[in-house]
KEROBA-201444 format. One record per residue (C-alpha): residue number from 1; residue in three letters; x, y, z. Coordinates in steps of 0.05 Angstrom, whole numbers, plus 32768, in hexadecimal, padded with zeros to 4 digits. Example, Ala and Ser with C-alpha at 12.3 -4.5 7.8 and 13.67 -1.06 7.14 Angstrom:
+-----+-----+------+------+------+
|   n | res |    x |    y |    z |
+-----+-----+------+------+------+
|   1 | ALA | 80F6 | 7FA6 | 809C |
|   2 | SER | 8111 | 7FEB | 808F |
+-----+-----+------+------+------+
This chain:
+-----+-----+------+------+------+
|   n | res |    x |    y |    z |
+-----+-----+------+------+------+
|   1 | MET | 812A | 7FAD | 7F41 |
|   2 | MET | 80F4 | 7FDD | 7F32 |
|   3 | SER | 80C2 | 7FB8 | 7F67 |
|   4 | ILE | 80F9 | 7FC6 | 7F99 |
|   5 | PHE | 80F4 | 800E | 7F8E |
|   6 | ILE | 80AC | 800E | 7F8F |
|   7 | LEU | 80A5 | 7FE1 | 7FD1 |
|   8 | ILE | 80DA | 8016 | 7FF3 |
|   9 | GLY | 80B3 | 8050 | 7FD8 |
|  10 | ALA | 806F | 8032 | 7FED |
|  11 | TYR | 808E | 8027 | 8038 |
|  12 | ARG | 80A3 | 806B | 8039 |
|  13 | TYR | 805F | 8087 | 8025 |
|  14 | TYR | 8034 | 805B | 8054 |
|  15 | ALA | 8067 | 8068 | 8090 |
|  16 | GLY | 805F | 80B2 | 8082 |
|  17 | LEU | 8016 | 80AF | 8086 |
|  18 | ALA | 8017 | 8087 | 80CA |
|  19 | GLU | 8049 | 80B7 | 80E6 |
|  20 | ARG | 801C | 80F1 | 80D7 |
|  21 | PHE | 7FE7 | 80CC | 80FB |
|  22 | GLY | 800F | 80B4 | 8138 |
|  23 | LYS | 8007 | 806E | 811C |
|  24 | THR | 8043 | 8039 | 811C |
|  25 | LYS | 806C | 804A | 80E1 |
|  26 | TRP | 8085 | 8004 | 80D2 |
|  27 | GLN | 803E | 7FDB | 80D2 |
|  28 | TYR | 8024 | 8007 | 809E |
|  29 | GLY | 8063 | 8008 | 8077 |
|  30 | LEU | 8061 | 7FB4 | 8074 |
|  31 | LEU | 8015 | 7FC1 | 8062 |
|  32 | ALA | 802A | 7FEA | 8025 |
|  33 | ILE | 805A | 7FB1 | 8011 |
|  34 | ALA | 8024 | 7F7E | 8020 |
|  35 | ILE | 7FF0 | 7FA1 | 7FF6 |
|  36 | TYR | 8026 | 7FAF | 7FBA |
|  37 | ILE | 803D | 7F60 | 7FB9 |
|  38 | GLY | 7FFE | 7F48 | 7FC5 |
|  39 | PHE | 7FE1 | 7F6B | 7F8D |
|  40 | GLN | 8021 | 7F55 | 7F5A |
|  41 | VAL | 8013 | 7F0C | 7F73 |
|  42 | PHE | 7FCD | 7F0E | 7F5D |
|  43 | LEU | 7FD6 | 7F2E | 7F23 |
|  44 | GLY | 800D | 7EFF | 7F08 |
|  45 | LEU | 7FE7 | 7EC5 | 7F1D |
|  46 | SER | 7FAF | 7EDE | 7EFE |
|  47 | TYR | 7FD2 | 7EEA | 7EB8 |
|  48 | GLY | 7FF0 | 7EAB | 7EBB |
|  49 | ILE | 7FB5 | 7E84 | 7EC3 |
|  50 | TYR | 7F97 | 7EAB | 7E8E |
|  51 | LYS | 7FCC | 7EA3 | 7E61 |
|  52 | GLU | 7FD1 | 7E58 | 7E6C |
|  53 | ALA | 7F87 | 7E4F | 7E65 |
|  54 | THR | 7F85 | 7E6F | 7E21 |
|  55 | ASP | 7FC9 | 7E58 | 7E07 |
|  56 | PRO | 7FE0 | 7E1A | 7E29 |
|  57 | GLY | 8029 | 7E0E | 7E2C |
|  58 | SER | 8039 | 7E57 | 7E1F |
|  59 | LEU | 8054 | 7E6B | 7E62 |
|  60 | GLU | 8092 | 7E36 | 7E61 |
|  61 | GLY | 80C4 | 7E68 | 7E3F |
|  62 | VAL | 80AC | 7EA8 | 7E5D |
|  63 | ASN | 80E0 | 7ECD | 7E7D |
|  64 | TYR | 80C4 | 7EF2 | 7EC4 |
|  65 | THR | 80F9 | 7F29 | 7EC5 |
|  66 | GLY | 80FF | 7F6A | 7E9F |
|  67 | PHE | 80D4 | 7F9B | 7E82 |
|  68 | SER | 8094 | 7F82 | 7E62 |
|  69 | LEU | 8053 | 7FA0 | 7E5C |
|  70 | VAL | 8034 | 7F6D | 7E87 |
|  71 | ASN | 806B | 7F7F | 7EBE |
|  72 | ILE | 8058 | 7FCD | 7EB1 |
|  73 | ILE | 8011 | 7FC4 | 7EBB |
|  74 | GLY | 8017 | 7F96 | 7EF7 |
|  75 | TRP | 8044 | 7FD0 | 7F11 |
|  76 | ILE | 8017 | 8009 | 7F05 |
|  77 | ILE | 7FD0 | 7FDF | 7F1C |
|  78 | SER | 7FF9 | 7FD2 | 7F5F |
|  79 | LEU | 800E | 8016 | 7F68 |
|  80 | LEU | 7FC6 | 802B | 7F60 |
|  81 | ALA | 7FB2 | 7FF8 | 7F94 |
|  82 | VAL | 7FE7 | 8016 | 7FC1 |
|  83 | TRP | 7FCE | 805C | 7FB7 |
|  84 | GLY | 7F85 | 804A | 7FBD |
|  85 | ILE | 7F90 | 802E | 7FFB |
|  86 | TYR | 7FBA | 8061 | 8019 |
|  87 | LYS | 7F81 | 8094 | 8009 |
|  88 | LEU | 7F4C | 8068 | 802E |
|  89 | LEU | 7F7D | 806A | 8066 |
|  90 | GLU | 7F8F | 80AE | 806A |
|  91 | LYS | 7F3C | 80BF | 806A |
|  92 | LYS | 7F32 | 8093 | 809E |
|  93 | PHE | 7F70 | 80A8 | 80CA |
|  94 | GLU | 7F53 | 80F5 | 80B9 |
|  95 | LYS | 7F0E | 80DB | 80D0 |
|  96 | GLU | 7F2D | 80C1 | 8111 |
|  97 | TYR | 7F54 | 80FD | 8122 |
|  98 | SER | 7F1A | 8130 | 8113 |
|  99 | LYS | 7EF6 | 8101 | 8149 |
| 100 | LYS | 7F26 | 810B | 8181 |
| 101 | PRO | 7F1C | 8145 | 81B1 |
| 102 | SER | 7F5E | 816F | 81BB |
| 103 | ILE | 7F81 | 8174 | 81F7 |
| 104 | GLU | 7F6C | 81B5 | 8209 |
| 105 | ILE | 7F25 | 81A6 | 8209 |
| 106 | GLU | 7F34 | 8166 | 8237 |
| 107 | GLU | 7F59 | 8195 | 826A |
| 108 | ILE | 7F1A | 81C5 | 8271 |
| 109 | GLY | 7F05 | 81C9 | 82BA |
| 110 | THR | 7F43 | 81A4 | 82D8 |
| 111 | PRO | 7F66 | 81CB | 8313 |
| 112 | GLN | 7F9F | 81F2 | 82F9 |
| 113 | LYS | 7FE5 | 81DA | 8316 |
| 114 | PHE | 8017 | 8214 | 831F |
+-----+-----+------+------+------+
């Protein structure tokens, strides 16, 4: 349930970034969801492989729901990944935006129509 709230927040966070720079909102929202879920799957598989390698048969009675230390650490790492990529995209968009000439500069020298 907690992951659903995190996904909604990440979607809105990235959609706001896309809207601010004139990009397609839903594509960047889905990118946020993919980043979060990708890190969750990667961390879950990594932990499962580690746990099974160190103590064979230990994963048979594991409950995958609820609040556990591993889940909370996974949420935090995934949120940091979403936030880090957000900051990278924000810097990239600001760099692109600063290179674009403004409309007023493009209109210099064109005849005025009244």
